[in-house]
C-alpha positions in Angstrom: 11.3 24.8 -27.3 9.2 22.9 -29.6 6.1 20.4 -28.7 7.9 17.2 -27.6 10.3 19.1 -25.5 7.9 20.3 -23.2 5.8 17.1 -22.9 9.5 15.7 -22.2 10.3 18.1 -19.8 6.8 18.1 -18.4 6.7 13.8 -17.6 9.7 14.4 -16.0 8.4 16.8 -13.4 7.8 14.6 -10.0 3.9 14.4 -8.1 2.8 15.3 -5.3 -0.2 14.6 -3.8 -2.1 17.0 -1.0 -5.5 17.4 0.6 -7.0 20.4 2.7 -9.2 20.0 5.3 -10.0 22.6 8.6 -12.7 23.4 10.7 -16.6 24.5 9.4 -15.8 28.2 7.6 -11.8 27.7 8.0 -11.1 28.5 4.0 -10.0 25.4 2.8 -11.8 25.8 -0.4 -11.0 29.5 -1.1 -6.6 28.9 0.2 -7.4 26.0 -2.6 -9.3 28.2 -5.7 -6.7 31.2 -4.9 -3.9 28.5 -5.4 -5.0 28.0 -8.9 -6.0 31.1 -9.6 -2.6 33.2 -8.6 -0.5 30.0 -10.3 -2.8 30.3 -13.3 -4.2 27.0 -13.1 -8.1 28.2 -14.3 -9.6 28.3 -17.1 -11.0 32.0 -17.9 -14.6 30.8 -18.1 -14.4 29.2 -15.2 -13.6 32.1 -13.3 -15.9 33.9 -15.1 -18.7 31.2 -14.1 -17.8 32.4 -10.6 -17.2 36.1 -10.4 -20.1 38.4 -9.5 -19.9 41.8 -9.3 -15.8 41.6 -10.0 -15.4 39.6 -7.4 -14.1 36.0 -7.8 -15.9 33.7 -5.3 -12.5 31.4 -5.1 -14.2 28.7 -2.6 -16.3 27.8 -5.8 -13.3 27.1 -7.8 -13.4 23.6 -6.1 -16.9 23.0 -4.2 -18.1 21.3 -7.1 -21.3 19.6 -6.2 -24.9 21.6 -6.3 -25.4 21.4 -2.3 -21.7 22.5 -1.8 -22.4 25.9 -3.6 -26.0 25.9 -2.1 -24.7 25.7 1.3 -20.7 26.8 1.2 -19.1 23.8 2.2 -17.6 21.1 1.1 -19.3 17.6 1.1 -17.5 15.5 -1.5 -13.9 15.2 -2.4 -13.1 17.7 -4.9 -9.6 16.5 -6.7 -7.8 18.7 -9.3 -4.5 19.1 -11.2 -2.3 21.1 -11.4 1.1 22.0 -12.4 4.5 24.9 -11.8 7.4 25.1 -13.5 8.9 22.9 -10.6 6.1 20.3 -9.9 3.0 18.5 -10.8 0.8 18.3 -8.5 -2.5 16.8 -7.0 -5.1 18.6 -4.7 -7.9 16.3 -2.8 -10.4 19.7 -1.4 -11.4 17.3 1.5 -15.1 18.1 3.5 -14.7 19.6 7.5 -18.0 18.0 8.9 -17.2 15.2 11.2 -20.2 13.3 9.6 -18.3 13.2 6.1 -14.8 12.0 8.5 -15.2 9.0 5.4 -14.9 11.6 2.7 -11.9 12.7 4.2 -10.1 9.9 4.9 -10.3 8.9 1.5 -9.1 12.0 0.6 -6.2 12.0 2.5 -5.1 8.5 2.0 -2.9 9.0 -0.8 -1.6 12.6 0.4 2.0 13.1 0.3 1.4 16.3 2.3 -1.9 17.2 4.6 -2.7 21.0 4.5 -5.0 21.6 7.3 -6.2 25.3 8.4 -6.8 27.4 11.3 -8.6 30.1 11.7 -6.2 32.8 13.1 -9.0 34.0 15.6 -10.1 31.0 16.8 -7.6 28.5 16.6 -7.6 24.4 17.5 -10.7 23.1 17.6 -12.1 20.1 17.9 -12.4 20.0 14.4 -8.7 21.1 14.1 -7.7 18.1 16.4 -10.0 15.5 14.7 -7.8 16.3 11.4 -4.5 16.4 12.6 -5.1 13.5 14.3 -6.2 11.4 11.0 -3.7 12.5 8.8 -1.3 11.5 12.1 -3.2 8.2 11.7 -2.8 7.8 7.7 0.8 8.3 8.3 1.3 11.4 7.1 4.6 12.6 8.1 4.1 16.5 6.8 1.6 18.7 8.0 1.2 22.4 7.3 -0.4 24.2 9.6 -1.3 27.2 7.5 -2.7 30.0 9.8 -5.2 31.5 8.0 -7.8 34.9 7.8 -4.5 36.9 8.6 -5.7 40.1 7.7 -8.4 39.7 10.3 -6.7 40.0 13.1 -3.7 42.7 11.2 -0.9 39.9 10.7 -0.4 40.1 14.1 2.5 38.4 15.0 1.8 37.2 18.4 -1.1 35.8 17.6 0.6 34.0 14.5 3.4 32.9 17.4 0.8 32.2 19.8 -0.9 29.9 17.3 2.3 27.9 16.2 2.8 27.4 20.0 -0.2 25.4 19.9 0.0 23.6 16.9 3.9 22.2 17.6 2.1 20.6 20.8 -0.5 19.1 18.8 1.8 17.6 16.6 3.9 16.1 19.3 1.0 14.2 20.6 0.8 13.1 17.2 3.6 12.0 16.6 3.7 13.9 13.3 7.6 14.0 12.2 7.0 17.4 11.1 4.8 20.0 11.0 5.2 23.7 9.4 3.2 26.8 9.7 2.6 29.6 7.6 0.6 32.9 8.2 -1.9 33.2 4.6 -5.2 35.5 3.9 -6.5 33.1 1.5 -9.0 36.0 0.3 -6.0 38.5 -0.3 -3.8 35.8 -1.4 -1.2 36.7 1.3 1.7 34.0 1.3 -0.4 31.2 -0.8 1.7 31.8 -3.5 4.0 35.0 -3.7 4.7 35.8 -0.4 3.1 38.8 1.5 4.3 42.4 2.4 2.0 42.4 5.0 3.8 39.8 7.4 7.3 41.5 7.1 8.0 39.4 10.7 7.5 36.0 9.0 10.7 35.2 6.5 9.5 31.7 5.4 8.0 30.7 2.1 5.2 30.8 0.5 2.4 28.1 0.4 3.7 27.1 -2.9 7.0 27.6 -2.5 6.7 24.8 0.1 4.7 22.2 -1.6 7.3 22.5 -4.3 9.8 21.4 -2.4 8.6 19.3 0.3 9.3 15.6 0.0 7.1 13.4 -0.8 5.1 11.1 1.8 6.9 7.3 0.9 10.3 7.2 -1.7 8.6 4.3 -3.0 11.4 3.9 -5.4 13.8 3.5 -2.4 10.8 0.8 -0.7 11.3 -2.7 -1.1 10.5 -4.2 -4.6 6.9 -5.1 -4.6 4.7 -6.0 -7.5 1.0 -7.0 -6.9 -0.1 -9.3 -10.0 -3.3 -8.0 -11.3 -3.4 -10.2 -14.8 -1.4 -12.8 -16.7 -0.9 -12.1 -19.6 -0.1 -14.7 -22.7 -0.8 -13.7 -26.1 1.1 -17.1 -27.6 2.8 -20.3 -26.0 6.0 -18.2 -26.4 5.1 -15.0 -24.1 4.3 -15.4 -20.1 3.9 -11.8 -19.3 2.9 -10.3 -15.1 1.3 -6.8 -15.4 0.4 -5.3 -12.4 1.7 -1.1 -11.1 4.9 -1.6 -9.0 3.6 -1.1 -5.6 7.5 -0.2 -4.4 11.5 -0.4 -5.1 12.7 -0.4 -8.3 13.6 -3.6 -10.7 16.0 -4.3 -13.7 16.4 -7.5 -15.9 18.3 -9.6 -14.1 16.8 -8.6 -11.0 16.1 -12.0 -8.5 12.6 -11.9 -7.4 10.7 -14.3 -5.7 6.8 -14.9 -5.7 4.3 -14.7 -3.3 2.8 -17.0 -2.0 4.6 -19.8 -3.6 7.5 -18.7 -2.8 9.2 -19.5 -6.1 12.7 -18.1 -6.9 13.7 -16.9 -10.8 15.2 -13.7 -12.5 13.4 -10.9 -14.3 14.2 -11.9 -18.3 12.4 -8.3 -19.3 10.5 -5.5 -18.2 7.5 -5.0 -21.1 5.2 -1.4 -21.5 2.7 -0.9 -24.3 5.9 2.1 -25.6 8.4 -1.2 -25.4 11.2 -3.0 -23.2 12.8 -0.7 -20.2 16.6 -1.1 -19.4 14.6 -0.6 -15.6 10.9 0.3 -13.8 10.0 1.6 -10.3 7.4 3.1 -8.7 4.1 3.7 -9.5 4.9 2.7 -13.0 2.4 0.0 -14.5 4.7 -2.9 -15.7 4.6 -6.4 -17.4 7.0 -8.7 -16.5 8.7 -12.2 -17.7 10.6 -13.9 -16.2 13.5 -16.4 -16.9 12.1 -19.9 -15.7 8.4 -20.8 -16.2 6.8 -19.9 -11.8 3.0 -20.1 -11.9 1.9 -17.2 -11.0 -1.6 -15.8 -10.8 -4.2 -12.9 -10.3 -3.9 -12.0 -6.7 0.1 -12.8 -5.9 2.9 -10.5 -5.0 6.1 -10.4 -7.0 8.9 -8.9 -4.6 12.6 -8.6 -3.9 13.8 -11.8 -2.6 16.3 -9.6 0.5 13.4 -7.7 1.4 10.1 -10.0 1.3 6.4 -9.7 3.0 4.9 -10.4 6.2 2.3 -13.6 4.8 -0.4 -13.3 7.6 -3.9 -14.3 8.3 -4.3 -12.9 11.4 -3.9 -8.4 11.5 -4.0 -5.5 13.6 -5.5 -2.8 11.7 -7.1 0.9 11.9 -10.3 1.1 10.4 -12.7 3.8 9.4 -16.1 2.7 9.5 -17.7 4.0 6.4 -21.1 1.7 6.5 -24.2 2.5 8.3 -24.2 -0.8 10.1 -22.2 -0.5 12.7 -18.8 -2.9 12.5 -19.8 -5.7 14.9 -16.3 -8.7 16.2 -17.7 -11.8 15.0 -19.3 -10.5 11.4 -18.0 -11.8 8.6 -16.4 -9.3 5.4 -14.6 -9.7 1.9 -11.4 -8.1 2.6 -9.8 -6.9 -0.5 -6.2 -6.1 -0.5 -4.0 -5.5 -3.7 -5.4 -7.5 -6.6 -7.0 -10.4 -4.1 -10.8 -10.5 -2.9 -10.6 -13.0 0.6 -12.9 -13.5 3.2 -12.4 -12.3 6.7 -14.0 -11.9 9.7 -14.2 -9.3 12.6 -12.2 -11.1 16.0 -11.8 -8.0 18.1 -12.4 -4.5 18.6 -10.0 -3.3 20.6 -10.2 0.8 20.9 -12.7 3.3 19.5 -9.8 6.0 18.6 -11.6 9.6 20.1 -10.2 11.9 17.2 -11.2 15.3 19.0 -9.5 14.6 23.0 -7.1 12.1 21.0 -8.1 9.0 23.2 -8.2 5.3 22.5 -11.9 4.0 24.7 -13.3 0.6 24.9 -16.2 -0.2 22.3 -18.0 -3.4 21.2 -19.1 -1.6 17.4 -17.9 1.3 15.7 -20.5 3.2 14.1 -20.7 5.5 10.4 -17.3 7.6 10.3 -15.8 6.4 13.7 -12.3 5.2 13.7 -11.0 2.3 15.7 -8.7 -0.4 16.0 -9.5 -4.0 15.4 -7.6 -8.3 14.6 -8.9 -9.8 11.4 -8.6 -12.8 10.5 -8.8 -13.9 6.8 -9.6 -16.6 4.9 -6.1 -17.3 3.4 -3.0 -15.6 3.9 -2.6 -11.7 3.0 1.2 -11.5 1.5 1.0 -7.5 2.9 3.2 -5.2 4.8 3.2 -2.6 7.3 0.6 0.7 6.4 3.8 2.6 7.6 6.2 1.0 5.3 3.8 1.1 1.3 0.7 2.1 1.4 -0.4 0.0 -1.3 0.5 -3.8 0.4 -0.5 -1.8 3.7 -3.5 -0.9 2.7 -7.2 -2.7 2.5 -11.4 -2.2 2.3 -14.0 -4.7 4.2 -17.3 -5.2 1.9 -20.2 -6.1 3.2 -21.2 -8.9 1.3 -25.0 -8.5 1.7 -25.1 -5.4 -0.3 -21.4 -5.5 -1.9 -21.2 -1.8 -0.3 -17.2 -0.6 1.0 -18.1 -1.1 4.2 -14.8 0.1 5.7 -10.9 1.3 4.9 -8.1 -0.5 6.9 -5.0 0.0 7.3 -2.4 -2.7 8.6 -0.6 -2.0 12.0 0.4 -5.2 12.6 0.6 -7.9 9.8 1.6 -11.5 12.7 3.4 -13.7 10.6 1.6 -17.4 10.5 3.3 -19.9 12.7 3.9 -21.6 9.6 5.2 -19.1 8.0 5.7 -19.4 4.3 6.3 -23.4 3.5 9.9 -24.1 3.5 10.0 -24.5 -0.2 13.1 -27.3 0.0 11.4 -30.1 -2.0 13.0 -32.7 -3.3 12.7 -35.4 -5.9 13.1 -39.1 -5.6 13.4 -41.7 -8.1 12.8 -45.1 -6.8 11.7 -46.5 -10.0 10.2 -50.4 -9.8 10.8 -50.6 -5.9 6.7 -50.2 -4.4 8.2 -51.7 -1.0 10.8 -48.6 -0.5 8.5 -46.4 -2.3 5.6 -47.4 0.2 7.5 -47.4 3.7 9.1 -44.0 2.5 5.0 -42.3 2.0 4.4 -43.2 5.3 7.2 -42.4 7.5 7.3 -38.9 5.7 3.4 -38.4 6.0 3.3 -39.5 10.1 6.2 -36.5 10.6 4.3 -34.1 8.9 5.6 -33.8 5.4 3.7 -32.9 1.9 4.7 -36.0 0.4 3.2 -36.8 -3.5 3.3 -40.5 -4.5 3.1 -40.4 -8.5 4.4 -42.9 -11.2 4.1 -39.3 -14.1 6.7 -41.0 -16.5 8.1 -37.0 -17.3 10.4 -36.2 -14.5 10.5 -32.0 -16.1 6.8 -32.4 -15.1 7.4 -33.2 -11.5 10.2 -30.7 -10.7 7.1 -27.6 -9.8 6.4 -29.7 -7.3 9.6 -30.2 -5.7 9.9 -26.5 -6.3 6.7 -26.1 -4.4 8.7 -27.5 -1.2 7.1 -31.1 -1.8 8.7 -34.4 -1.6 8.1 -36.1 -4.7 8.2 -40.0 -5.2 8.5 -40.8 -8.5 7.5 -44.1 -9.3 7.8 -46.9 -12.9 7.9 -50.1 -14.3 11.7 -49.4 -15.4 14.5 -51.2 -13.0 16.5 -47.9 -12.8 18.9 -46.4 -10.1 17.4 -44.5 -6.9 18.2 -41.1 -7.2 17.7 -37.5 -5.3 17.7 -34.2 -6.6 16.7 -31.4 -4.1 15.4 -28.3 -4.4 15.5 -24.8 -2.3 13.4 -22.1 -3.3 13.3 -23.2 -6.8 17.2 -23.2 -7.4 18.9 -26.9 -7.3 21.6 -27.5 -4.0 22.7 -31.0 -4.7 24.5 -32.9 -8.2 22.2 -33.8 -10.5 22.1 -37.6 -10.1 23.2 -38.9 -6.3 25.3 -42.2 -6.1 22.9 -45.0 -6.4 25.0 -47.0 -3.8 24.8 -44.4 -1.4 20.4 -44.7 -1.6 19.8 -48.3 -0.7 17.3 -48.0 1.6 13.9 -46.0 3.0 16.6 -45.1 6.2 19.6 -43.8 3.0 16.9 -41.7 1.7 15.8 -40.1 4.5 19.5 -39.5 5.8 20.2 -37.6 2.5 16.8 -35.9 2.4 17.9 -34.9 6.5 21.4 -33.7 5.4 19.8 -31.7 2.9 17.2 -29.6 4.9 14.7 -31.3 3.7 12.6 -32.0 6.4 14.4 -29.2 8.8 11.0 -28.1 9.4 9.3 -31.4 10.6 8.4 -32.2 13.9 8.0 -36.2 13.4 11.3 -37.8 14.3 12.7 -39.7 11.1 16.3 -40.6 12.5 
């Protein structure tokens, strides 16, 4: 097979991200080192560097910091990449100590599978509960309980089944959908890559075999289409593209989309990349979309599927992992970064602190470093968001301390409360009144009194006024010409009335109000116009 064919085959493999966690000295780093070594994913010079007296210290292959090597523990998240014939993997080896909870949450936040190690001699510990709880909070649906150091209990089936029963009970309490238990010996390599002959009573897959067949946490390509706009590309007057990474779903030229928060609809003209235009694209590809119509979209906006649009919310309920030395208290203001936009946010309420060791929610007035709690947050501008369980990218955010610009917390949206006003109705109209100034004044007065968004103008170009009508405004266009009164109504950017209404039917302000009401333009107004 030629090099080009090998590269093409490698690109076709899907990617699985998984994290490892466990109590101190449960053998997390040793397990990952053995997994890399037995799958032939470690360079020879790396192996020589961690070999002493012909014995390989597998833990040293992933404990990369000097402090980690000296103390024999994991402190920071160590990421490693490896590939097999069936799949590509990214490992996040996360710390087990309580004071590094934020590091563990960071490493597990993008994982499809979580591997929680359990010492066969000790069983479930408080730290085991903490790591399983964090995995559940992060929405990881598949958890592998690797019962390690089975060689020290002589591969006892009774010991394994006792731990398995306890672990399944813990998974049920945390509502973890899928938990799989595998007996392993990381030091000796049993059931890590190859199945062990020392546990004939276990007929399940090895750890690597399970990972090669495990489902991804979120089938992003099957979700509703989401593209947070990171940049507007306009190299010349002929091209206007909206670039970003697809956060969910798939897209093809011709598909109808809605730009949020404006609510204007359009259709995809092309899907552009550095290598040329694509016939389709799906998450998590990075692409540039061009649209069939001119739509005002900026960085921080979201392009979504029309039939599965996200929530528009300025008040959210979220689970927050606190990462700052200064405690989180209700009333404090932070910067909230969500997808590609940053807004001011205020913590309205701290509802509870989650005791991850005893799996209980406790009342509190603050969250300290490494604490996890449930909070209510209000933002200065509405977020276009999903619940975290539906879409990790559009359902997550970080809080930034405005004083030192440090990341203060990471949040997962549980409930996005739809604004009472919701989206603008986006049923707008262009009313041409010509030289009828008195009619324009009467219309403006009555519509404003009822709460309508009214723009009264003498701009000559009717085409220049259409974006305002597309956005839900009622545009009253005056001029010095004695032209006929006309009405054009637009819903989500599409015209839903004839281009010109009959002049005879729009002889007065009252008749225009009646026509607007019949077209649905006034449906969301509270005032009485008729």
